[in-house]
ZAMAR-366728 format. One line per field, with one value per residue (C-alpha): x, y, z; residue number from 1; residue in three letters. Coordinates in nm, 4 decimals. Layout:
BEGIN
x [X, ...] .
y [Y, ...] .
z [Z, ...] .
num [NUM, ...] .
residuo [ALA, ...] .
This chain:
BEGIN
x [-6.6628, -6.5225, -6.7495, -6.4576, -6.1771, -5.8876, -5.6924, -5.3630, -5.0171, -4.8970, -4.7679, -4.8974, -5.2511, -5.1616, -5.2005, -5.5778, -5.5553, -5.5300, -5.8844, -6.0496, -6.0147, -5.9081, -5.6210, -5.4986, -5.1521, -5.0339, -4.9724, -5.2460, -5.3501, -5.3821, -5.5687, -5.8252, -5.8823, -5.9094, -6.1557, -6.3794, -6.3767, -6.4613, -6.7630, -6.9072, -6.9273, -7.1233, -6.8510, -6.9986, -6.7033, -6.4171, -6.1224, -5.8769, -5.6016, -5.5156, -5.3518, -5.6827, -5.8974, -5.9505, -6.0532, -6.2798, -6.4506, -6.5845, -6.7135, -6.8784, -7.0771, -7.1820, -7.2882, -7.4241, -7.7851, -7.7044, -7.6622, -7.3465, -7.0571, -6.9483, -6.6224, -6.3906, -6.0703, -5.8021, -5.4940, -5.1560, -4.8635, -4.8113, -4.8201, -5.1917, -5.3151, -5.6073, -5.7499, -5.7604, -5.9286, -6.1865, -6.2511, -6.3020, -6.5497, -6.7441, -6.7780, -6.8903, -7.1574, -7.2846, -7.3133, -7.3354, -7.0340, -6.6569, -6.4912, -6.1426] .
y [7.8271, 7.6125, 7.3907, 7.1720, 7.0431, 6.8134, 6.5913, 6.4287, 6.3374, 6.4217, 6.7755, 6.7803, 6.8278, 7.1836, 7.2850, 7.2541, 7.5749, 7.7642, 7.6572, 7.7432, 7.4117, 7.4258, 7.1761, 6.9995, 6.8478, 6.6675, 6.3267, 6.0666, 6.0873, 6.4656, 6.4489, 6.2167, 6.4684, 6.7591, 6.5618, 6.4866, 6.8594, 6.9476, 6.7161, 6.9371, 7.2229, 7.2538, 7.0973, 6.9575, 6.7747, 6.5958, 6.5074, 6.2473, 6.0165, 5.6490, 5.6935, 5.8050, 5.5380, 5.3071, 5.5924, 5.7522, 5.4186, 5.4226, 5.7763, 5.6829, 5.4161, 5.6692, 5.9394, 5.7065, 5.8158, 6.1857, 6.3992, 6.5632, 6.5326, 6.3765, 6.1831, 6.1958, 5.9932, 6.1375, 5.9569, 6.0960, 5.9574, 5.6622, 5.3978, 5.4611, 5.3875, 5.1852, 5.5048, 5.6659, 5.3556, 5.3680, 5.7378, 5.6601, 5.3825, 5.6054, 5.8769, 5.6272, 5.4911, 5.8326, 5.9911, 5.6824, 5.7502, 5.7409, 6.0806, 5.9709] .
z [-8.8514, -9.1297, -9.3400, -9.4494, -9.2314, -9.3147, -9.0776, -9.1697, -9.0498, -9.4017, -9.4461, -9.8059, -9.6731, -9.5692, -9.9337, -9.8807, -9.6767, -10.0054, -10.1033, -9.7718, -9.5887, -9.2243, -9.2026, -8.8915, -8.9315, -8.6194, -8.4656, -8.5062, -8.1384, -8.1511, -8.4815, -8.3275, -8.0481, -8.2987, -8.5091, -8.2106, -8.1258, -8.4876, -8.4751, -8.2009, -8.4569, -8.7809, -8.9985, -9.3200, -9.4782, -9.3037, -9.5245, -9.3985, -9.5209, -9.4923, -9.1508, -8.9969, -9.1632, -8.8631, -8.6344, -8.8952, -8.9611, -8.6055, -8.6603, -8.9898, -8.8082, -8.5435, -8.7916, -9.0608, -9.0104, -9.0341, -9.3447, -9.2101, -9.1728, -9.4981, -9.4575, -9.7571, -9.7725, -10.0038, -10.1354, -10.0346, -10.2287, -10.4597, -10.1901, -10.1310, -10.4836, -10.3415, -10.1917, -10.5368, -10.6757, -10.3925, -10.4638, -10.8333, -10.7475, -10.5050, -10.7704, -11.0308, -10.7956, -10.6973, -11.0427, -11.2625, -11.4865, -11.4644, -11.4656, -11.3668] .
num [1, 2, 3, 4, 5, 6, 7, 8, 9, 10, 11, 12, 13, 14, 15, 16, 17, 18, 19, 20, 21, 22, 23, 24, 25, 26, 27, 28, 29, 30, 31, 32, 33, 34, 35, 36, 37, 38, 39, 40, 41, 42, 43, 44, 45, 46, 47, 48, 49, 50, 51, 52, 53, 54, 55, 56, 57, 58, 59, 60, 61, 62, 63, 64, 65, 66, 67, 68, 69, 70, 71, 72, 73, 74, 75, 76, 77, 78, 79, 80, 81, 82, 83, 84, 85, 86, 87, 88, 89, 90, 91, 92, 93, 94, 95, 96, 97, 98, 99, 100] .
residuo [MET, PHE, ASP, MET, MET, ALA, PHE, SER, THR, ASN, LEU, ALA, PHE, THR, SER, LEU, ASN, SER, VAL, GLY, VAL, LYS, VAL, PHE, HIS, ASP, THR, LYS, ASP, ASN, LEU, GLU, ARG, HIS, MET, LEU, GLU, ALA, LEU, GLN, THR, ASP, VAL, LYS, ILE, ILE, ILE, TYR, ASP, TYR, GLU, MET, GLU, ASP, PHE, VAL, GLN, THR, LEU, ILE, GLU, LYS, TYR, ASP, ASP, LYS, MET, TYR, PRO, ILE, PHE, LEU, LYS, LEU, PRO, VAL, GLY, GLY, LYS, HIS, GLU, ASP, THR, LEU, LYS, GLU, LEU, LYS, THR, MET, ILE, GLU, LYS, SER, ILE, GLY, ILE, SER, ILE, ILE] .
């Protein structure tokens, strides 16, 4: 089973396959179904993009008290600059310094 899985409507996410991430590229409705199925396994990290944010937010609330899975939103393309800024802020808060 995969420890890391990625879910996106953006084809660019398929490049994560090269580093051992199981990538699901599909329509938003199908991705939601795949993500719910993945949560029934021992997945540790779920990577998603801006398109999946609303759905994932409901899952974050459900799994908030558990150690896993960790939900990680990644920016895809220039129009989602806020996502990169959010990622930078989360890293700064978790380790105490800016690395980006």
